[in-house]
ZALUM-560980 format. One record per atom (N, C-alpha, C): residue number from 0; residue in three letters; chain; atom name; x, y, z. Coordinates in steps of 0.2 Angstrom, whole numbers. Layout:
% residues N
> seq;type;mol;atom;c1;c2;c3
> NUM;ALA;A;CA;X;Y;Z
...
% end
This chain:
% residues 109
> seq;type;mol;atom;c1;c2;c3
> 0;MET;A;N;39;29;-242
> 0;MET;A;CA;35;25;-239
> 0;MET;A;C;37;21;-232
> 1;GLY;A;N;44;19;-233
> 1;GLY;A;CA;47;15;-228
> 1;GLY;A;C;47;19;-221
> 2;GLU;A;N;49;26;-222
> 2;GLU;A;CA;49;30;-216
> 2;GLU;A;C;42;31;-213
> 3;PHE;A;N;37;31;-216
> 3;PHE;A;CA;30;31;-214
> 3;PHE;A;C;29;25;-210
> 4;GLU;A;N;31;19;-213
> 4;GLU;A;CA;30;13;-209
> 4;GLU;A;C;33;12;-203
> 5;ASN;A;N;39;15;-203
> 5;ASN;A;CA;43;15;-196
> 5;ASN;A;C;40;19;-191
> 6;LYS;A;N;37;25;-193
> 6;LYS;A;CA;34;29;-188
> 6;LYS;A;C;27;26;-186
> 7;GLU;A;N;24;22;-189
> 7;GLU;A;CA;18;18;-187
> 7;GLU;A;C;20;13;-182
> 8;ARG;A;N;26;10;-182
> 8;ARG;A;CA;29;5;-177
> 8;ARG;A;C;33;8;-172
> 9;GLU;A;N;33;14;-171
> 9;GLU;A;CA;37;17;-166
> 9;GLU;A;C;34;15;-159
> 10;GLU;A;N;39;14;-154
> 10;GLU;A;CA;37;12;-147
> 10;GLU;A;C;33;18;-144
> 11;VAL;A;N;27;16;-141
> 11;VAL;A;CA;23;20;-137
> 11;VAL;A;C;25;21;-130
> 12;PHE;A;N;28;15;-128
> 12;PHE;A;CA;30;15;-121
> 12;PHE;A;C;35;10;-120
> 13;SER;A;N;40;10;-116
> 13;SER;A;CA;45;5;-115
> 13;SER;A;C;47;5;-108
> 14;LYS;A;N;48;-1;-105
> 14;LYS;A;CA;51;-2;-98
> 14;LYS;A;C;56;-7;-99
> 15;LYS;A;N;62;-6;-96
> 15;LYS;A;CA;68;-10;-96
> 15;LYS;A;C;69;-13;-89
> 16;VAL;A;N;70;-19;-89
> 16;VAL;A;CA;71;-23;-82
> 16;VAL;A;C;77;-27;-82
> 17;ARG;A;N;82;-24;-79
> 17;ARG;A;CA;88;-28;-78
> 17;ARG;A;C;88;-33;-72
> 18;ALA;A;N;89;-40;-74
> 18;ALA;A;CA;89;-45;-69
> 18;ALA;A;C;95;-49;-70
> 19;GLY;A;N;100;-47;-66
> 19;GLY;A;CA;107;-51;-67
> 19;GLY;A;C;110;-51;-74
> 20;LYS;A;N;110;-57;-76
> 20;LYS;A;CA;113;-58;-83
> 20;LYS;A;C;108;-57;-89
> 21;ARG;A;N;102;-56;-87
> 21;ARG;A;CA;97;-55;-92
> 21;ARG;A;C;94;-47;-92
> 22;THR;A;N;91;-45;-97
> 22;THR;A;CA;88;-39;-97
> 22;THR;A;C;81;-40;-101
> 23;TYR;A;N;76;-38;-98
> 23;TYR;A;CA;69;-39;-101
> 23;TYR;A;C;67;-32;-103
> 24;PHE;A;N;64;-32;-109
> 24;PHE;A;CA;61;-26;-112
> 24;PHE;A;C;54;-27;-113
> 25;PHE;A;N;49;-23;-110
> 25;PHE;A;CA;42;-23;-111
> 25;PHE;A;C;41;-17;-115
> 26;ASP;A;N;39;-18;-121
> 26;ASP;A;CA;38;-12;-126
> 26;ASP;A;C;31;-12;-129
> 27;VAL;A;N;27;-6;-128
> 27;VAL;A;CA;21;-5;-131
> 27;VAL;A;C;22;-2;-138
> 28;LYS;A;N;19;-5;-143
> 28;LYS;A;CA;19;-3;-150
> 28;LYS;A;C;12;-3;-153
> 29;ALA;A;N;12;1;-158
> 29;ALA;A;CA;5;2;-161
> 29;ALA;A;C;5;-1;-169
> 30;THR;A;N;-1;-5;-170
> 30;THR;A;CA;-2;-8;-177
> 30;THR;A;C;-3;-2;-181
> 31;ARG;A;N;-3;-3;-188
> 31;ARG;A;CA;-5;2;-193
> 31;ARG;A;C;-12;5;-192
> 32;SER;A;N;-16;1;-188
> 32;SER;A;CA;-23;4;-187
> 32;SER;A;C;-23;8;-180
> 33;GLY;A;N;-17;8;-177
> 33;GLY;A;CA;-17;11;-170
> 33;GLY;A;C;-19;7;-164
> 34;ASP;A;N;-20;1;-165
> 34;ASP;A;CA;-21;-4;-159
> 34;ASP;A;C;-14;-5;-156
> 35;TYR;A;N;-14;-5;-149
> 35;TYR;A;CA;-7;-6;-146
> 35;TYR;A;C;-7;-14;-145
> 36;TYR;A;N;0;-16;-144
> 36;TYR;A;CA;1;-23;-143
> 36;TYR;A;C;8;-23;-139
> 37;LEU;A;N;9;-28;-136
> 37;LEU;A;CA;15;-28;-131
> 37;LEU;A;C;21;-33;-134
> 38;THR;A;N;27;-31;-134
> 38;THR;A;CA;32;-36;-135
> 38;THR;A;C;36;-37;-129
> 39;LEU;A;N;37;-43;-127
> 39;LEU;A;CA;42;-45;-122
> 39;LEU;A;C;48;-48;-125
> 40;THR;A;N;54;-45;-123
> 40;THR;A;CA;60;-47;-126
> 40;THR;A;C;65;-48;-120
> 41;GLU;A;N;68;-54;-121
> 41;GLU;A;CA;73;-56;-116
> 41;GLU;A;C;80;-55;-120
> 42;SER;A;N;85;-52;-117
> 42;SER;A;CA;91;-51;-120
> 42;SER;A;C;97;-54;-115
> 43;LYS;A;N;101;-58;-118
> 43;LYS;A;CA;106;-61;-113
> 43;LYS;A;C;112;-62;-117
> 44;LYS;A;N;118;-60;-114
> 44;LYS;A;CA;124;-60;-118
> 44;LYS;A;C;127;-68;-117
> 45;ARG;A;N;128;-70;-124
> 45;ARG;A;CA;131;-77;-125
> 45;ARG;A;C;138;-77;-122
> 46;LEU;A;N;140;-82;-118
> 46;LEU;A;CA;146;-82;-115
> 46;LEU;A;C;152;-84;-119
> 47;ASP;A;N;151;-88;-125
> 47;ASP;A;CA;156;-90;-129
> 47;ASP;A;C;159;-84;-134
> 48;ASP;A;N;154;-80;-135
> 48;ASP;A;CA;157;-75;-140
> 48;ASP;A;C;155;-68;-138
> 49;GLY;A;N;151;-67;-133
> 49;GLY;A;CA;149;-60;-130
> 49;GLY;A;C;143;-57;-134
> 50;VAL;A;N;140;-61;-139
> 50;VAL;A;CA;135;-58;-143
> 50;VAL;A;C;128;-58;-139
> 51;PHE;A;N;124;-53;-139
> 51;PHE;A;CA;118;-52;-136
> 51;PHE;A;C;113;-56;-140
> 52;VAL;A;N;110;-61;-137
> 52;VAL;A;CA;104;-65;-140
> 52;VAL;A;C;97;-63;-138
> 53;LYS;A;N;93;-62;-142
> 53;LYS;A;CA;86;-59;-140
> 53;LYS;A;C;81;-64;-142
> 54;HIS;A;N;76;-65;-137
> 54;HIS;A;CA;70;-69;-138
> 54;HIS;A;C;64;-64;-138
> 55;LYS;A;N;60;-65;-142
> 55;LYS;A;CA;54;-60;-142
> 55;LYS;A;C;47;-64;-142
> 56;ILE;A;N;43;-61;-138
> 56;ILE;A;CA;36;-63;-138
> 56;ILE;A;C;31;-57;-140
> 57;PHE;A;N;27;-58;-144
> 57;PHE;A;CA;21;-53;-146
> 57;PHE;A;C;15;-55;-142
> 58;LEU;A;N;12;-50;-138
> 58;LEU;A;CA;6;-51;-135
> 58;LEU;A;C;1;-46;-137
> 59;TYR;A;N;-5;-49;-139
> 59;TYR;A;CA;-10;-44;-142
> 59;TYR;A;C;-15;-43;-136
> 60;LYS;A;N;-18;-37;-136
> 60;LYS;A;CA;-23;-35;-131
> 60;LYS;A;C;-29;-40;-130
> 61;GLU;A;N;-31;-43;-135
> 61;GLU;A;CA;-36;-48;-134
> 61;GLU;A;C;-34;-54;-130
> 62;ASP;A;N;-28;-55;-129
> 62;ASP;A;CA;-25;-61;-126
> 62;ASP;A;C;-22;-59;-119
> 63;PHE;A;N;-22;-53;-117
> 63;PHE;A;CA;-19;-50;-110
> 63;PHE;A;C;-22;-54;-104
> 64;GLU;A;N;-29;-55;-104
> 64;GLU;A;CA;-32;-58;-98
> 64;GLU;A;C;-30;-65;-98
> 65;LYS;A;N;-31;-69;-103
> 65;LYS;A;CA;-29;-76;-103
> 65;LYS;A;C;-21;-77;-102
> 66;PHE;A;N;-17;-73;-104
> 66;PHE;A;CA;-10;-73;-103
> 66;PHE;A;C;-8;-72;-96
> 67;THR;A;N;-11;-67;-93
> 67;THR;A;CA;-11;-65;-86
> 67;THR;A;C;-13;-71;-81
> 68;GLU;A;N;-18;-73;-83
> 68;GLU;A;CA;-21;-79;-79
> 68;GLU;A;C;-16;-85;-79
> 69;GLY;A;N;-14;-87;-85
> 69;GLY;A;CA;-9;-92;-86
> 69;GLY;A;C;-3;-91;-82
> 70;LEU;A;N;0;-85;-83
> 70;LEU;A;CA;6;-83;-79
> 70;LEU;A;C;5;-83;-72
> 71;THR;A;N;0;-81;-69
> 71;THR;A;CA;-1;-80;-62
> 71;THR;A;C;-2;-87;-59
> 72;GLU;A;N;-6;-91;-63
> 72;GLU;A;CA;-7;-98;-60
> 72;GLU;A;C;0;-102;-60
> 73;THR;A;N;3;-101;-65
> 73;THR;A;CA;10;-105;-66
> 73;THR;A;C;15;-103;-60
> 74;VAL;A;N;15;-96;-59
> 74;VAL;A;CA;20;-93;-54
> 74;VAL;A;C;17;-95;-47
> 75;GLU;A;N;11;-95;-46
> 75;GLU;A;CA;8;-97;-39
> 75;GLU;A;C;10;-105;-38
> 76;TYR;A;N;9;-109;-43
> 76;TYR;A;CA;11;-116;-43
> 76;TYR;A;C;18;-117;-40
> 77;ILE;A;N;22;-113;-43
> 77;ILE;A;CA;29;-114;-41
> 77;ILE;A;C;31;-112;-34
> 78;LYS;A;N;28;-106;-33
> 78;LYS;A;CA;28;-103;-26
> 78;LYS;A;C;26;-108;-20
> 79;ASN;A;N;20;-111;-22
> 79;ASN;A;CA;17;-116;-17
> 79;ASN;A;C;20;-122;-17
> 80;HIS;A;N;25;-124;-21
> 80;HIS;A;CA;28;-131;-21
> 80;HIS;A;C;36;-130;-20
> 81;GLN;A;N;38;-124;-21
> 81;GLN;A;CA;46;-123;-19
> 81;GLN;A;C;47;-116;-16
> 82;GLU;A;N;52;-116;-12
> 82;GLU;A;CA;53;-109;-9
> 82;GLU;A;C;56;-105;-15
> 83;VAL;A;N;54;-99;-16
> 83;VAL;A;CA;56;-94;-21
> 83;VAL;A;C;59;-88;-17
> 84;VAL;A;N;65;-87;-19
> 84;VAL;A;CA;68;-81;-16
> 84;VAL;A;C;70;-76;-22
> 85;GLU;A;N;66;-71;-23
> 85;GLU;A;CA;67;-67;-28
> 85;GLU;A;C;74;-62;-27
> 86;LYS;A;N;78;-62;-32
> 86;LYS;A;CA;83;-57;-32
> 86;LYS;A;C;82;-50;-34
> 87;ARG;A;N;85;-45;-30
> 87;ARG;A;CA;84;-38;-32
> 87;ARG;A;C;91;-36;-34
> 88;TYR;A;N;91;-32;-39
> 88;TYR;A;CA;98;-29;-41
> 88;TYR;A;C;97;-22;-41
> 89;GLU;A;N;103;-19;-39
> 89;GLU;A;CA;104;-12;-39
> 89;GLU;A;C;110;-11;-44
> 90;TYR;A;N;109;-6;-48
> 90;TYR;A;CA;115;-4;-53
> 90;TYR;A;C;118;3;-51
> 91;SER;A;N;124;2;-50
> 91;SER;A;CA;128;8;-48
> 91;SER;A;C;131;11;-54
> 92;GLU;A;N;130;17;-55
> 92;GLU;A;CA;134;21;-61
> 92;GLU;A;C;141;21;-60
> 93;ASN;A;N;144;21;-54
> 93;ASN;A;CA;151;22;-53
> 93;ASN;A;C;155;16;-54
> 94;GLN;A;N;151;10;-54
> 94;GLN;A;CA;154;3;-55
> 94;GLN;A;C;153;0;-62
> 95;GLU;A;N;152;4;-67
> 95;GLU;A;CA;151;2;-74
> 95;GLU;A;C;145;-2;-75
> 96;GLY;A;N;140;-1;-71
> 96;GLY;A;CA;134;-5;-71
> 96;GLY;A;C;134;-12;-68
> 97;ALA;A;N;139;-13;-64
> 97;ALA;A;CA;140;-20;-61
> 97;ALA;A;C;134;-21;-56
> 98;PRO;A;N;131;-26;-56
> 98;PRO;A;CA;125;-27;-52
> 98;PRO;A;C;127;-29;-45
> 99;THR;A;N;124;-26;-40
> 99;THR;A;CA;124;-28;-33
> 99;THR;A;C;118;-32;-31
> 100;ARG;A;N;118;-38;-29
> 100;ARG;A;CA;112;-42;-27
> 100;ARG;A;C;109;-40;-20
> 101;ILE;A;N;103;-39;-20
> 101;ILE;A;CA;100;-38;-14
> 101;ILE;A;C;94;-43;-14
> 102;GLN;A;N;94;-47;-8
> 102;GLN;A;CA;88;-51;-8
> 102;GLN;A;C;82;-48;-4
> 103;ASN;A;N;76;-50;-6
> 103;ASN;A;CA;70;-47;-3
> 103;ASN;A;C;65;-52;-3
> 104;ASP;A;N;60;-53;1
> 104;ASP;A;CA;55;-58;2
> 104;ASP;A;C;49;-55;-1
> 105;ASP;A;N;49;-50;-5
> 105;ASP;A;CA;43;-47;-9
> 105;ASP;A;C;42;-52;-15
> 106;PHE;A;N;36;-55;-14
> 106;PHE;A;CA;35;-60;-20
> 106;PHE;A;C;29;-57;-25
> 107;SER;A;N;28;-51;-24
> 107;SER;A;CA;22;-48;-28
> 107;SER;A;C;24;-46;-35
> 108;PHE;A;N;20;-46;-40
> 108;PHE;A;CA;22;-45;-47
> 108;PHE;A;C;20;-38;-48
% end
C-alpha cells in the first residue's frame, strides 16, 4: 500500500529556480483524487553547519487567484516605493555551479 501512496504523490511537473544562495522549487503534485496542487519550497544552506534548510508552502488551485493577486499587489507596492534591481544568475558547469551575477532591469514575473 505504501508504494501505491507514493505513486499517487509523484510530481507531475517541477521547476527549479536558482537565485544566489537560495534555490526555489515549484512542484506540481496530485492528491489521491487526482487534483493538482502546488508546493513552493525554498532551500538555503545554513552557514554554521552547511545543512540545507527547506521551507515549504502548499498552494491549492482554489487559492491560485487570491494568492496571485496578493503577491502581485505586494510586489508592486515594493517596486513603487523602492528601487528594485533584480539579480540574474547564470550557472557555468565548468566552474562547479558557481553563480555569475548578471544585472537586468527586467521586472516582469
